[in-house]
Each structure stands twice: as C-alpha cells, then as structure tokens.
N, CA, C and O atoms as a MOPAC input file, in Angstrom:
PM7 MOZYME 1SCF
protein

 N      0.81500 1    -0.89100 1     0.26900 1
 C      0.04600 1    -0.06000 1    -0.10200 1
 C      0.86900 1     1.60700 1    -0.03400 1
 O      1.80000 1     1.89300 1     0.71800 1
 N      0.50800 1     2.11200 1    -0.58700 1
 C      1.15600 1     3.33100 1    -0.29000 1
 C      0.58700 1     4.75000 1    -0.32100 1
 O     -0.50500 1     4.72900 1    -0.88900 1
 N      0.87700 1     5.78100 1     0.02000 1
 C      0.71200 1     7.25500 1     0.34700 1
 C      1.45500 1     8.17600 1     0.14100 1
 O      2.50700 1     8.49200 1     0.69600 1
 N      0.53500 1     8.92300 1    -1.22300 1
 C      1.44700 1    10.02400 1    -1.48000 1
 C      2.50200 1     9.55700 1    -2.43400 1
 O      3.44200 1    10.30400 1    -2.70800 1
 N      2.41000 1     8.50000 1    -2.89400 1
 C      3.33200 1     7.48700 1    -3.62000 1
 C      4.26100 1     6.78300 1    -3.11600 1
 O      5.05700 1     6.15500 1    -3.81400 1
 N      4.27800 1     6.79600 1    -1.84600 1
 C      5.62900 1     6.40000 1    -1.15600 1
 C      5.03400 1     5.25700 1    -0.15900 1
 O      4.04700 1     5.28100 1     0.57800 1
 N      5.71900 1     4.54600 1    -0.33900 1
 C      5.63500 1     3.21500 1     0.45200 1
 C      4.93600 1     3.18300 1     1.98800 1
 O      5.42300 1     4.10500 1     2.64200 1
 N      3.90100 1     2.37900 1     2.81000 1
 C      3.26200 1     2.86600 1     3.98400 1
 C      3.77000 1     1.15800 1     4.46800 1
 O      3.25500 1     0.14100 1     4.00200 1
 N      4.85000 1     1.18700 1     5.46200 1
 C      4.99200 1     0.10600 1     6.19100 1
 C      4.10800 1    -0.65800 1     7.10500 1
 O      3.77200 1    -0.16300 1     8.18100 1
 N      3.68900 1    -1.90800 1     6.71400 1
 C      2.83000 1    -1.79900 1     7.83200 1
 C      2.93100 1    -3.55000 1     8.60800 1
 O      3.25800 1    -4.55900 1     7.98300 1
 N      2.65800 1    -3.51100 1     9.66800 1
 C      3.19400 1    -4.83000 1    10.47700 1
 C      2.10300 1    -6.07700 1    10.23500 1
 O      0.91100 1    -5.80400 1    10.08800 1
 N      2.58400 1    -7.48400 1    10.20200 1
 C      1.86100 1    -8.33900 1     9.24900 1
 C      0.21200 1    -8.51300 1     9.68800 1
 O     -0.50600 1    -9.05600 1     8.84800 1
 N     -0.38400 1    -8.08700 1    10.92500 1
 C     -1.34300 1    -8.38300 1    11.22100 1
 C     -2.24200 1    -6.81900 1    10.56500 1
 O     -3.33600 1    -6.88200 1    10.00600 1
 N     -1.68600 1    -5.88100 1    10.74000 1
 C     -2.08900 1    -4.43900 1     9.67100 1
 C     -2.37100 1    -5.14400 1     8.51600 1
 O     -3.46000 1    -4.96400 1     7.97100 1
 N     -1.13200 1    -6.33200 1     7.80800 1
 C     -1.40300 1    -6.15700 1     6.13400 1
 C     -2.71100 1    -7.11500 1     5.91500 1
 O     -3.48200 1    -7.18800 1     4.95800 1
 N     -2.68000 1    -7.70700 1     6.95800 1
 C     -3.71000 1    -8.91300 1     7.09000 1
 C     -4.90500 1    -8.20400 1     7.21500 1
 O     -5.88900 1    -8.56400 1     6.56900 1
 N     -4.93400 1    -7.53200 1     7.73900 1
 C     -6.31600 1    -7.05300 1     8.32700 1
 C     -6.77500 1    -6.06100 1     6.76300 1
 O     -7.96200 1    -6.21000 1     6.47300 1
 N     -6.38500 1    -5.60000 1     6.28900 1
 C     -5.98200 1    -4.37000 1     5.45400 1
 C     -6.61000 1    -5.28000 1     4.32900 1
 O     -7.77200 1    -5.12200 1     3.95500 1
 N     -5.78100 1    -6.22800 1     3.82100 1
 C     -5.85000 1    -7.61500 1     2.98700 1
 C     -7.47000 1    -7.73500 1     3.08700 1
 O     -8.24100 1    -7.38500 1     2.19400 1
 N     -7.72500 1    -8.12100 1     3.95300 1
 C     -9.43500 1    -8.68300 1     4.35500 1
 C    -10.18600 1    -7.68900 1     4.04500 1
 O    -10.62300 1    -7.82600 1     2.90200 1
 N    -10.49500 1    -6.84700 1     4.49900 1
 C    -10.86200 1    -5.45200 1     4.16600 1
 C    -11.45100 1    -4.95500 1     2.58000 1
 O    -12.52600 1    -4.56100 1     2.12700 1
 N     -9.92100 1    -5.25500 1     1.99400 1
 C     -9.72900 1    -4.72200 1     0.54500 1
 C    -10.16000 1    -5.81600 1    -0.28300 1
 O    -10.13500 1    -5.61600 1    -1.49700 1
 N    -10.54400 1    -6.91800 1     0.13200 1
 C    -11.27100 1    -7.82600 1    -0.39500 1
 C    -12.65800 1    -8.19700 1    -0.46900 1
 O    -13.44600 1    -8.64800 1    -1.30000 1
 N    -12.64100 1    -7.78600 1     0.86200 1
 C    -14.20000 1    -7.41200 1     0.88400 1
 C    -15.05700 1    -5.99600 1     0.62200 1
 O    -16.20300 1    -5.68400 1     0.94500 1
 N    -13.85900 1    -5.16900 1    -0.20700 1
 C    -14.40300 1    -3.57400 1    -0.73400 1
 C    -15.75600 1    -3.39900 1    -0.84200 1
 O    -16.40000 1    -3.97000 1    -1.72300 1
 N    -16.40900 1    -2.44100 1     0.21600 1
 C    -17.76000 1    -2.11800 1     0.06900 1
 C    -18.98800 1    -2.86800 1     1.18000 1
 O    -20.13800 1    -2.62400 1     1.54600 1
 N    -17.82500 1    -4.00900 1     1.44900 1
 C    -19.10300 1    -4.76900 1     2.34100 1
 C    -18.71000 1    -4.70000 1     3.92100 1
 O    -17.54300 1    -4.96800 1     4.20900 1
 N    -19.73300 1    -4.31100 1     5.08900 1
 C    -19.46600 1    -3.99400 1     6.67600 1
 C    -19.07200 1    -5.73100 1     6.68700 1
 O    -19.40700 1    -6.83300 1     6.25200 1
 N    -18.34900 1    -5.18900 1     7.32300 1
 C    -17.63800 1    -6.37100 1     8.43200 1
 C    -17.71700 1    -6.25700 1     9.77500 1
 O    -17.32100 1    -5.30900 1    10.45300 1
 N    -18.14200 1    -7.06400 1    10.07200 1
 C    -18.16300 1    -7.17300 1    11.74200 1
 C    -16.96600 1    -7.39000 1    12.30400 1
 O    -16.07100 1    -8.06500 1    11.79600 1
 N    -16.90500 1    -6.63500 1    13.71600 1
 C    -15.81200 1    -6.84700 1    14.18800 1
 C    -15.60600 1    -8.48200 1    14.77200 1
 O    -14.48900 1    -8.80800 1    15.17600 1
 N    -16.94300 1    -9.65200 1    14.79300 1
 C    -16.28800 1   -10.21000 1    15.22500 1
 C    -15.84200 1   -11.26500 1    14.48600 1
 O    -15.20200 1   -12.18900 1    14.99000 1
 N    -16.17900 1   -11.18900 1    13.12700 1
 C    -15.58500 1   -11.75200 1    11.62300 1
 C    -13.86500 1   -11.65100 1    11.53100 1
 O    -12.91500 1   -12.41200 1    11.35000 1
 N    -14.11400 1   -10.22900 1    11.77200 1
 C    -12.30700 1    -9.87000 1    11.84700 1
 C    -11.52400 1   -10.84300 1    13.49300 1
 O    -10.55800 1   -11.57000 1    13.72400 1
 N    -12.47200 1   -10.35400 1    14.11700 1
 C    -11.52700 1   -11.21200 1    15.41600 1
 C    -12.01600 1   -12.82400 1    14.90000 1
 O    -11.41500 1   -13.67000 1    15.56200 1
 N    -12.46600 1   -13.10900 1    14.41400 1
 C    -12.16100 1   -14.80100 1    14.26200 1
 C    -11.21500 1   -14.80900 1    12.89900 1
 O    -10.20300 1   -15.51000 1    12.89300 1
 N    -11.50600 1   -14.15700 1    11.95900 1
 C    -10.72300 1   -14.07800 1    10.58600 1
 C     -9.13200 1   -13.83700 1    10.40700 1
 O     -8.44600 1   -14.18400 1     9.44500 1
 N     -8.72200 1   -13.16100 1    11.56300 1
 C     -7.47500 1   -12.24500 1    11.44300 1
 C     -6.98600 1   -12.30300 1    13.03000 1
 O     -5.81800 1   -11.95000 1    13.19700 1
 N     -7.51900 1   -12.59100 1    13.89000 1
 C     -6.58300 1   -12.87200 1    15.08000 1
 C     -6.74400 1   -14.64200 1    15.78600 1
 O     -6.05200 1   -15.10400 1    16.69400 1
 N     -8.10900 1   -15.51400 1    14.86700 1
 C     -8.51600 1   -16.47400 1    15.50200 1
 C     -9.05500 1   -16.40200 1    17.12300 1
 O     -8.80700 1   -17.30600 1    17.92000 1
 N     -9.71200 1   -15.36400 1    17.42300 1
 C    -10.47000 1   -15.21800 1    18.22700 1
 C    -11.89500 1   -16.11000 1    17.97600 1
 O    -12.51200 1   -16.25400 1    16.92100 1
 N    -12.22300 1   -16.71100 1    19.45600 1
 C    -13.55300 1   -17.27300 1    19.06600 1
 C    -14.74500 1   -15.94400 1    19.13900 1
 O    -14.62000 1   -14.72200 1    19.22400 1
 N    -15.67600 1   -16.67100 1    19.07600 1
 C    -17.24800 1   -15.29300 1    19.19300 1
 C    -17.12700 1   -15.10800 1    20.49700 1
 O    -16.39300 1   -15.86200 1    21.13600 1
 N    -17.94300 1   -13.89400 1    21.23400 1
 C    -18.18200 1   -13.05400 1    21.90300 1
 C    -16.61600 1   -12.87500 1    23.03700 1
 O    -16.69100 1   -12.69000 1    24.25200 1
 N    -15.45400 1   -12.97800 1    22.33200 1
 C    -13.82900 1   -12.22100 1    22.65200 1
 C    -14.85100 1   -10.86300 1    23.08600 1
 O    -15.94200 1   -10.57900 1    22.59100 1
 N    -14.18500 1   -10.22400 1    24.05900 1
 C    -14.41700 1    -8.93600 1    23.82100 1
 C    -12.74000 1    -8.76300 1    24.20700 1
 O    -12.03400 1    -9.34500 1    25.03100 1
 N    -12.38400 1    -7.39100 1    22.94100 1
 C    -11.09200 1    -6.72100 1    22.89900 1
 C    -11.22300 1    -5.56800 1    22.26800 1
 O    -12.25400 1    -5.40000 1    21.61600 1
 N    -10.38000 1    -4.68300 1    22.30800 1
 C    -10.11000 1    -3.43700 1    21.86900 1
 C     -9.06900 1    -4.15600 1    20.38900 1
 O     -8.75900 1    -3.16700 1    19.72500 1
 N     -8.74200 1    -4.86700 1    20.01200 1
 C     -7.58100 1    -5.44300 1    19.08000 1
 C     -8.49800 1    -5.02600 1    18.01700 1
 O     -8.92800 1    -4.15200 1    18.76900 1
 N     -9.26500 1    -4.83500 1    16.83800 1
 C     -9.48800 1    -4.77700 1    16.20100 1
 C     -9.39500 1    -2.92700 1    15.60600 1
 O     -8.93800 1    -2.37200 1    14.60700 1
 N    -10.03300 1    -2.52000 1    16.73300 1
 C    -10.30200 1    -1.22500 1    17.11800 1
 C     -8.63700 1    -0.29000 1    17.14000 1
 O     -8.34600 1     0.81800 1    16.68900 1
 N     -8.03400 1    -1.04700 1    17.67500 1
 C     -6.51000 1    -0.51500 1    18.01300 1
 C     -5.91600 1    -0.48600 1    16.54800 1
 O     -5.34800 1     0.48700 1    16.05100 1
 N     -6.11400 1    -1.58000 1    15.99700 1
 C     -5.64900 1    -2.29100 1    14.39900 1
 C     -5.94100 1    -1.19000 1    13.01200 1
 O     -5.19900 1    -0.69900 1    12.16100 1
 N     -7.48600 1    -1.10300 1    13.30800 1
 C     -8.12400 1    -0.10200 1    12.50000 1
 C     -7.10000 1     1.41200 1    12.77600 1
 O     -6.27800 1     1.86100 1    11.97700 1
 N     -7.35900 1     1.83200 1    13.77400 1
 C     -6.64300 1     3.20400 1    14.17000 1
 C     -5.27000 1     3.30300 1    13.63400 1
 O     -4.84200 1     4.29700 1    13.04800 1
 N     -4.48400 1     2.03200 1    13.90300 1
 C     -3.02700 1     2.28300 1    13.64900 1
 C     -3.04700 1     2.51700 1    11.59700 1
 O     -2.32000 1     3.28300 1    10.96200 1
 N     -3.78700 1     1.86400 1    11.20700 1
 C     -3.71800 1     1.86800 1     9.96800 1
 C     -4.78800 1     3.03600 1     9.31900 1
 O     -4.62900 1     3.33300 1     8.13500 1
 N     -5.48200 1     3.45600 1     9.81500 1
 C     -5.66600 1     5.25500 1     9.76700 1
 C     -4.88300 1     6.30600 1     9.68100 1
 O     -4.87200 1     7.23700 1     8.87500 1
 N     -3.80800 1     5.90600 1    11.18200 1
 C     -2.87900 1     6.46300 1    11.24700 1
 C     -2.04200 1     6.81000 1    10.15300 1
 O     -1.71900 1     7.98300 1     9.96300 1
 N     -1.44400 1     5.33400 1     8.98300 1
 C     -0.65400 1     5.54400 1     8.08600 1
 C     -1.43000 1     5.73000 1     7.04000 1
 O     -1.02000 1     6.52900 1     6.19700 1
 N     -2.50800 1     5.17300 1     6.85600 1
 C     -3.19700 1     5.71800 1     5.42900 1
 C     -3.88400 1     6.53000 1     5.15800 1
 O     -3.99500 1     6.67600 1     3.94100 1
 N     -4.69700 1     7.47700 1     6.01900 1
 C     -5.97700 1     8.08000 1     5.88700 1
 C     -4.60700 1     9.38700 1     5.63100 1
 O     -3.39400 1     9.38100 1     5.84100 1
 N     -5.93500 1    10.77700 1     4.88200 1
 C     -5.08500 1    12.07000 1     5.20400 1
 C     -5.50200 1    12.41900 1     6.03900 1
 O     -4.74200 1    13.34700 1     6.31400 1
 N     -6.54500 1    12.38900 1     7.09100 1
 C     -7.16400 1    13.17400 1     8.33100 1
 C     -7.72000 1    11.68300 1     8.89000 1
 O     -8.66000 1    10.98300 1     8.51200 1
 N     -7.03400 1    11.56500 1     9.62300 1
 C     -7.30000 1     9.85000 1    10.30600 1
 C     -8.79600 1    10.40500 1    11.32900 1
 O     -9.80900 1     9.77100 1    11.03200 1
 N     -8.89500 1    10.94800 1    11.89300 1
 C     -9.76900 1    11.02500 1    12.53300 1
 C    -10.87500 1    11.09900 1    12.02300 1
 O    -11.91400 1    10.77800 1    12.60100 1
 N    -10.74200 1    11.83700 1    10.06400 1
 C    -12.25300 1    11.53500 1     9.38900 1
 C    -11.88500 1    10.84200 1     8.36300 1
 O    -11.56300 1    11.29400 1     7.26400 1
 N    -11.93500 1     9.37300 1     8.79700 1
 C    -11.27200 1     8.60400 1     7.98000 1
 C    -12.30600 1     8.47200 1     6.44400 1
 O    -13.50300 1     8.66900 1     6.65800 1
 N    -12.06400 1     8.27700 1     5.51500 1
 C    -12.68900 1     8.11000 1     3.70400 1
 C    -12.38000 1     6.60800 1     3.63600 1
 O    -13.35200 1     5.85800 1     3.55000 1
 N    -10.70100 1     5.88100 1     3.67400 1
 C    -10.60300 1     4.61700 1     3.43700 1
 C    -11.24600 1     3.53700 1     4.22700 1
 O    -11.92400 1     2.68300 1     3.65600 1
 N    -11.04000 1     3.53200 1     5.71200 1
 C    -11.75300 1     2.71300 1     6.58100 1
 C    -12.63300 1     3.15400 1     7.54700 1
 O    -12.37900 1     3.55800 1     8.68200 1
 N    -13.77600 1     3.02700 1     6.94300 1
 C    -14.64100 1     3.65700 1     7.49700 1
 C    -15.70800 1     3.02800 1     8.67600 1
 O    -16.21100 1     1.98800 1     8.25000 1
 N    -16.16400 1     3.37000 1     9.98700 1
 C    -16.98100 1     3.09600 1    10.82200 1
 C    -18.34000 1     2.39200 1    10.41800 1
 O    -18.96700 1     3.06700 1     9.60200 1
 N    -18.87300 1     1.36700 1    10.73200 1
 C    -20.04300 1     0.91900 1    10.29700 1
 C    -20.51100 1     0.74800 1    11.99600 1
 O    -20.03600 1     0.01400 1    12.86300 1
 N    -21.75900 1     1.85500 1    12.06600 1
 C    -22.00500 1     2.04500 1    13.69500 1
 C    -22.60200 1     0.30100 1    14.53000 1
 O    -23.30600 1    -0.43300 1    13.83700 1
 N    -22.36800 1     0.02900 1    15.41700 1
 C    -22.82400 1    -1.06900 1    15.95200 1
 C    -22.55000 1    -2.20300 1    14.94000 1
 O    -23.43500 1    -3.04300 1    14.77800 1
 N    -21.40400 1    -2.29400 1    14.25200 1
 C    -21.62000 1    -3.50700 1    13.49000 1
 C    -19.36800 1    -3.86600 1    13.21200 1
 O    -18.56100 1    -4.75200 1    13.49300 1
 N    -19.36500 1    -2.79500 1    12.67300 1
 C    -17.93200 1    -3.29800 1    12.47300 1
 C    -17.21000 1    -1.99700 1    11.39300 1
 O    -17.27400 1    -0.82100 1    11.75300 1
 N    -16.53600 1    -2.39700 1    10.05500 1
 C    -16.01800 1    -1.77700 1     9.32700 1
 C    -16.12600 1    -1.84200 1     8.11200 1
 O    -16.58600 1    -2.88500 1     7.64600 1
 N    -15.69200 1    -0.62700 1     7.11000 1
 C    -16.20600 1    -0.78700 1     5.68300 1
 C    -15.04400 1    -0.10600 1     5.13000 1
 O    -14.79500 1     1.09200 1     5.25800 1
 N    -14.09600 1    -1.30300 1     4.26800 1
 C    -13.07000 1    -0.58400 1     3.19600 1
 C    -13.35500 1    -0.33100 1     2.09300 1
 O    -13.34500 1    -1.17700 1     1.19900 1
 N    -13.79300 1     1.37600 1     1.86000 1
 C    -14.56300 1     2.14100 1     0.55400 1
 C    -13.79400 1     2.42000 1    -0.48600 1
 O    -14.24300 1     2.97100 1    -1.49100 1
 N    -12.39700 1     2.02200 1    -0.33300 1
 C    -11.54400 1     2.21300 1    -1.86700 1
 C    -11.70000 1     3.73500 1    -2.25900 1
 O    -11.43100 1     3.88800 1    -3.45100 1
 N    -11.96000 1     4.60200 1    -1.78500 1
 C    -11.88300 1     5.96000 1    -1.83100 1
 C    -11.94200 1     7.45900 1    -1.53000 1
 O    -12.79300 1     8.19400 1    -1.03100 1
 N    -11.00500 1     7.58800 1    -1.90600 1
 C    -10.44900 1     9.16100 1    -1.05500 1
 C    -10.93600 1    10.27700 1    -1.58100 1
 O    -10.73600 1    10.50900 1    -2.77300 1
 N    -11.75300 1    11.27000 1    -0.68100 1
 C    -12.24200 1    12.98000 1    -1.39900 1
 C    -11.19200 1    13.19500 1    -1.64500 1
 O    -10.18400 1    12.85000 1    -1.02800 1
 N    -11.31400 1    13.99100 1    -2.88900 1
 C    -10.02000 1    15.30600 1    -3.11500 1
 C    -10.44500 1    16.41100 1    -3.32800 1
 O     -9.66600 1    17.35100 1    -3.49200 1

C-alpha cells in the first residue's frame, strides 16, 4: 500500500487486516468476523484489538485519520473499506 506515492510500512497483522477489508471492499465487516478471521478469537471475545489496529491503519493511510474515508466505521457493526478518498 502506498500513500502519496510512498510505500507505507505495515505490521503483519495490519497487512492481513487491510487485505481482508480490501477483498471485501464495500461490505460491512463485523468486528467478530475480523477477530475470528484475523486473530483466531472465538465469538464473544471482548477486546479492542480490531479498533486499535484500524486506528493504526488510519494513521498510516488516511489523509485525516479523525475523518476516515478509506476505512470507515459502521456503527454497531464493524468496519468497511470504501477504497476511495475524496480529493
């Protein structure tokens, strides 16, 4: 992944999470699905792992992480990769 034509260094988990979201671009992905698919956690696990990793990706990829356009929050569900950035 690049930002402003520069490579963005990602951890293995960040890369895996981003890839998972990109492969499902436009779809809302529940946190539980991400926890299970990326981290192997059982359903019902309470953790902020997904949120922390999404925040890290936003810092690295978004022009304005506090107003994300690539990885957006779907309230009460999880996240969605939109694949677009307003210019």
